[in-house]
Structure formats: C-alpha cells, structure tokens
C-alpha positions in Angstrom: -7.1 12.1 10.5 -9.6 9.4 9.7 -8.4 6.5 7.7 -10.8 4.5 5.6 -11.5 1.0 6.9 -13.3 -2.0 5.4 -16.8 -0.8 6.3 -17.2 1.6 3.4 -20.4 2.3 1.5 -20.6 1.0 -2.0 -22.4 2.3 -5.0 -26.1 1.4 -4.4 -28.3 1.1 -7.5 -32.1 0.8 -7.7 -32.0 -0.2 -11.3 -29.6 -1.4 -14.0 -29.3 0.3 -17.3 -27.9 -0.7 -20.7 -26.8 1.4 -23.6 -28.0 1.1 -27.1 -25.9 1.4 -30.2 -26.0 5.2 -30.2 -24.6 5.3 -26.6 -27.8 6.6 -25.0 -29.2 4.7 -22.0 -32.4 2.8 -22.4 -35.1 2.7 -19.8 -34.2 1.2 -16.4 -34.6 -2.6 -16.0 -37.1 -3.9 -13.5 -34.4 -4.9 -11.0 -35.3 -5.0 -7.3 -33.9 -2.1 -5.2 -30.8 -2.9 -3.2 -30.2 0.0 -0.8 -29.0 -1.4 2.5 -28.3 -4.6 4.4 -31.8 -4.4 5.9 -33.3 -4.8 2.4 -30.9 -7.6 1.4 -33.3 -10.5 2.4 -36.2 -8.9 0.4 -33.8 -8.4 -2.6 -32.7 -12.1 -2.5 -36.4 -13.2 -2.3 -37.4 -11.0 -5.2 -34.6 -12.0 -7.6 -35.7 -15.6 -7.3 -38.9 -14.6 -9.2 -36.9 -14.1 -12.4 -37.0 -17.3 -14.5 -33.9 -19.3 -15.4 -33.3 -19.3 -19.1 -32.8 -22.4 -21.1 -29.7 -22.6 -23.4 -31.9 -21.9 -26.5 -33.6 -18.9 -24.9 -30.3 -17.5 -23.7 -28.8 -17.9 -27.2 -31.7 -16.1 -28.9 -31.7 -13.2 -26.4 -27.9 -12.8 -26.7 -28.1 -12.7 -30.5 -30.9 -10.1 -30.3 -28.8 -7.9 -28.1 -25.6 -8.5 -30.1 -27.2 -7.7 -33.5 -29.9 -5.2 -32.6 -28.9 -3.8 -29.2 -32.3 -4.8 -27.9 -32.6 -3.5 -24.3 -35.4 -6.0 -23.5 -33.1 -8.9 -24.4 -30.3 -7.5 -22.3 -32.7 -7.0 -19.4 -33.8 -10.6 -19.5 -30.2 -11.8 -19.7 -29.2 -9.7 -16.7 -32.2 -10.4 -14.4 -31.9 -14.2 -15.1 -28.4 -14.1 -13.7 -28.9 -11.9 -10.6 -28.9 -15.1 -8.4 -25.4 -15.9 -9.7 -24.2 -12.5 -8.6 -25.7 -12.9 -5.1 -24.1 -16.4 -4.8 -20.7 -15.2 -5.8 -21.0 -12.2 -3.4 -21.7 -14.5 -0.5 -18.2 -16.1 -1.1 -16.6 -12.7 -0.3 -18.3 -12.0 3.0 -15.1 -12.6 4.9 -13.6 -9.3 3.9 -15.8 -7.2 6.2 -17.8 -5.4 3.4 -21.6 -5.2 3.2 -23.0 -8.0 1.0 -25.3 -5.4 -0.6 -22.3 -3.5 -1.8 -20.6 -6.6 -3.2 -23.8 -7.5 -5.1 -24.1 -3.9 -6.5 -20.6 -4.2 -7.8 -21.2 -7.7 -9.1 -24.2 -6.5 -11.0 -22.0 -3.9 -12.8 -19.7 -6.8 -13.8 -22.6 -8.8 -14.9 -23.8 -6.0 -17.2 -20.3 -5.8 -18.7 -20.3 -9.5 -19.3 -23.7 -9.3 -21.1 -22.4 -6.5 -23.2 -19.3 -8.4 -24.3 -20.9 -11.9 -24.5 -20.5 -13.7 -27.8 -23.1 -16.5 -28.0 -21.7 -18.1 -31.1 -18.6 -19.3 -29.2 -20.8 -22.0 -27.6 -20.4 -21.1 -23.9 -23.2 -20.3 -21.5 -23.5 -16.7 -20.3 -23.0 -17.7 -16.7 -19.6 -19.3 -17.5 -18.4 -16.1 -19.2 -20.0 -13.5 -17.0 -18.7 -15.1 -13.8 -15.2 -13.7 -14.5 -16.6 -10.2 -15.0 -18.6 -10.5 -11.8 -15.6 -11.7 -9.7 -13.3 -9.1 -11.2 -15.7 -6.3 -10.3 -16.1 -7.5 -6.8 -12.4 -8.0 -6.2 -11.5 -4.6 -7.5 -14.1 -3.1 -5.1 -12.7 -5.1 -2.2 -9.1 -3.9 -2.9 -10.3 -0.3 -3.2 -12.3 -0.5 0.0 -9.9 -2.6 2.2 -7.1 -0.1 2.5 -5.9 3.4 1.4 -2.6 1.6 0.9 -2.7 -0.7 -2.1 -2.9 -4.3 -1.1 -1.6 -5.6 -4.4 -0.6 -4.2 -7.8 0.3 -7.4 -9.7 -1.9 -10.3 -10.6 0.2 -12.6 -8.3 -0.4 -10.2 -5.3 -4.1 -10.0 -6.0 -4.2 -13.8 -6.2 -2.4 -14.0 -2.8 -4.9 -11.6 -1.2 -8.0 -13.5 -2.4 -6.5 -17.0 -1.7 -4.6 -16.6 1.5 -7.4 -17.1 3.9 -8.5 -20.3 2.2 -5.0 -21.7 2.0 -4.4 -21.0 5.7 -7.6 -22.9 6.5 -6.4 -25.9 4.4 -3.1 -25.8 6.3 -4.9 -25.6 9.7 -3.0 -22.4 10.3 -4.2 -20.0 13.0 -6.2 -17.1 11.6 -4.8 -14.5 14.0 -1.1 -15.4 14.2 2.0 -15.4 12.0 2.4 -18.3 9.7 4.8 -21.1 10.3 7.9 -20.8 8.0 6.9 -24.1 6.3 3.4 -22.8 5.6 4.8 -19.6 4.3 7.1 -21.5 1.9 4.2 -23.7 0.6 1.9 -20.7 0.0 4.6 -18.7 -1.7 5.4 -21.7 -4.0 1.8 -22.4 -4.8 0.9 -18.8 -5.7 4.3 -17.8 -7.2 5.1 -14.9 -4.9 8.0 -14.1 -2.6 7.8 -15.5 0.9 8.1 -12.0 2.4 5.0 -10.9 0.5 3.1 -13.8 2.1 4.2 -12.7 5.5 3.4 -9.0 4.9 -0.1 -9.8 3.4 -1.0 -12.1 6.3 -0.1 -9.5 8.9 -2.1 -6.8 7.1 -5.1 -9.1 6.8 -4.9 -10.0 10.5 -5.3 -6.3 11.3 -8.6 -6.3 9.5 -7.8 -3.4 7.2 -7.1 0.2 8.1 -8.3 1.8 11.3 -8.8 5.4 12.2 -6.2 7.0 14.5 -8.9 9.4 15.7 -11.0 6.8 17.4 -11.2 7.2 21.2 -9.3 4.7 23.2 -12.3 4.2 25.5 -15.6 4.8 23.8 -17.5 5.0 27.2 -15.4 7.9 28.5 -15.2 11.5 27.3 -11.7 13.0 27.0 -10.1 9.6 27.1 -7.8 10.5 24.2 -7.3 9.1 20.8 -5.0 6.4 19.5 -2.8 9.0 17.7 -2.0 10.6 21.1 0.1 7.5 21.9 2.1 7.6 18.6 5.7 8.8 19.3 8.5 9.6 16.9 11.9 9.1 18.5 13.7 10.9 15.6 15.0 14.5 16.2 12.7 17.3 15.4 13.0 18.7 11.9 14.3 22.1 12.9 16.9 20.4 15.1 18.0 18.2 12.2 18.3 21.2 9.8 20.2 23.3 12.4 22.6 20.5 13.1 23.2 19.9 9.3 23.8 23.6 8.8 26.2 23.8 11.7 28.1 20.7 10.5 28.4 22.2 7.0 29.7 25.5 8.4 32.3 23.8 10.6 33.5 21.8 7.5 33.8 25.0 5.5 35.7 26.8 8.3 38.0 23.8 8.7 38.8 23.7 5.0 39.6 27.4 5.0 41.7 27.1 8.2 43.7 24.2 6.7 45.0 26.7 4.2 47.2 28.3 6.9 49.3 25.1 7.1 52.1 24.1 4.8 51.9 20.8 3.0 53.8 18.7 5.6 51.8 20.1 8.5 48.6 19.6 6.6 49.4 16.0 5.8 50.6 15.0 9.3 47.7 16.6 11.0 45.3 15.0 8.6 46.8 11.5 9.0 47.0 11.9 12.8 43.6 13.5 13.7 41.3 13.8 10.7 41.0 10.2 9.4 39.1 7.1 10.6 42.4 5.1 10.8 45.1 7.5 12.0 48.7 6.6 11.3 51.2 6.1 14.1 54.1 8.4 14.9 56.4 5.6 13.8 54.8 5.2 10.4 55.0 9.0 9.7 58.6 9.2 11.1 59.7 6.6 8.5 57.8 8.4 5.7 59.5 11.7 6.5 62.8 10.2 7.7 62.7 12.1 11.0 62.2 11.0 14.6 58.9 10.3 16.2 59.4 13.2 18.5 59.8 15.5 15.5 56.5 14.2 14.0 54.8 14.9 17.4 56.1 18.4 17.5 54.9 19.2 14.0 51.5 17.7 14.8 51.1 19.9 17.9 52.3 23.0 16.1 50.0 22.4 13.2 47.0 21.8 15.5 47.7 25.1 17.4 47.9 27.0 14.1 44.7 25.4 13.0 42.9 26.5 16.2 44.1 30.1 15.8 42.9 30.1 12.2 39.5 28.7 13.2 39.1 31.3 15.9 40.1 34.1 13.5 37.5 32.9 10.9 34.8 32.7 13.6 35.5 36.2 14.8 35.4 37.5 11.2 32.0 35.9 10.7 30.7 36.9 14.1 30.2 33.3 15.1 30.7 31.6 18.5 34.3 30.5 19.0 34.8 26.7 18.3 35.7 24.6 21.3 39.3 23.4 21.5 39.5 19.7 20.7 
C-alpha cells in the first residue's frame, strides 16, 4: 500500500494563460518551459531576460488589463515578476519538494494576483502578488507532504511553515524532540497548544510519509517490506466478535435463570457474588435479622438453584453446559 511522500510531481506548465472578459483563454504567454529539475537552470537564466517594469509602466499595464482585459498587458505583468516567484520558491526548498514544482505553483498564484490587482490602491504588484504566490506554494506543500492533513487552521499552518526557522533561532537540534522551554516559547509565539508543537515537530522529523511497501534492504531480493514487521497485539476481529456474542449469551441465560429464585435468594446471591463490592455475611444477617449461618445457607442454596437453571437453559438451547463457578 504505497503512501505518498514529499517527492511528488507537481503540475508542470510550458506556458501561462489568462482569461479575457468572456471567460475564454487567450493565446499562451511566451514563458519559458519548466518541465523538470534538469531544465531549472535554463529556466532561471531565461526569465532574467524579461525586463523589470518601472512603477509607471506597471500602473499603465495594470489599468489596461483591469479596464480592457488586455492579454498582452497581463503577459508583461506576469513575465516581469517570474523572478519574484523563483526567489520565493527557493525559500521553500527545505520541504523536500522539487523547486520546479514550487515555481509552477507559484506562477499560478502570480496569475491570480495579477487578475485581482487594483493599481489605484497605490501598491506595487510585487507587494500584492507575493501573498498569492506564497499561498499557492504553501497549499501545494501541505497537499504533497502527507496524506494526513498537516494543519487545518491558520495557526497550524503558521506552525508548519515557521517551526524549522524558530528551531534554528533557538539552537534546537533538527532531528530530536524539543526542550519543554522551547516548546512553550514556540507555542506562545505562534498561538497554538504545546502538544501541537510537539506533534508537528515529530512529524516533520520523519520527513513526511513513507511507503510501507519499500524493501528493507534494497540490495537484496526477497528481503521483505516494512509492513511485514508491523504487528497488532489486539485480538483478531472474529475472536472479539465471538467473545462478545458469548458474553451477551451468558448474560441473557443468567438473567433468565435468576427468575427461578425468590426475591430474598436473588438479593442475597446478587449482593454476595454478582457485585464489584460484595456485602459480608454480617451485613446481610443484620439486614434480614437472621444469623450469618442462615445467610450462608441461603446463598449456597440459591447458587445451586441458579446452576441447575443455567444447565437446563443450556440443554434447551443445545449449548455447551456452563462451567460451575
């Protein structure tokens, strides 16, 4: 049963597209192809050829796209910020994912930023688009890191993406549990429970999910897989079900057999043998105003009657006879 680990392929794109006002896609922008890690260096070299826009040029292009959905204007805005995406992607290399995948995801975020950018607010596109780029990359990392969600709240996501940096600042060992004082400081600074810090640190030390079908010794055939060493000490399911059914049957037979006793016998037997804190002969003798010996005799007689009733019921149901207790 293969489990997805951090080395997962992303969505490679050879071009970026924008949509016009009618929703149809315009022609592909002249963006360098980014298909694998081998082509990453060539891609980084090629995106440096796109000119950096001045504030005035950026404003005019953004207005053209905002008012007329001009695909050429969007293309220039996107290509002029491809270096920003690559720079941000380099900051996420520590999560074990190909940089080319991170850049591809960041380019999607960049296009979203261009689409929603409002130039009249007075900010540069880089300031606004940076948040879209980071959000796209972070979502991709969270999806790819583990089949089990790493974090569902904003605080948990913040913990995931800041834990490694904060450990470094605290001089904490990368591959060991955190000191309680460090746990407390990180939890306070990020606003999460201390147990979440401990759990997240341990999961990140493991480097994401791993396949249980991986051979234990890659250089030997038939060496077995990791899942072969997993054991479950709990009873088998069929044994658990059979035991539960037998217990339910015994309780049912006991309840039916108790009907053969009178109220005094039923009460004495229950208080002496069927409770977690049985009463003493002295306590029951005072309750019924008789001697302790008399209580003992009633108890013995009641137990014998109960046994006979249980045996009769078992025979009627063609069941094995219950053991005398």
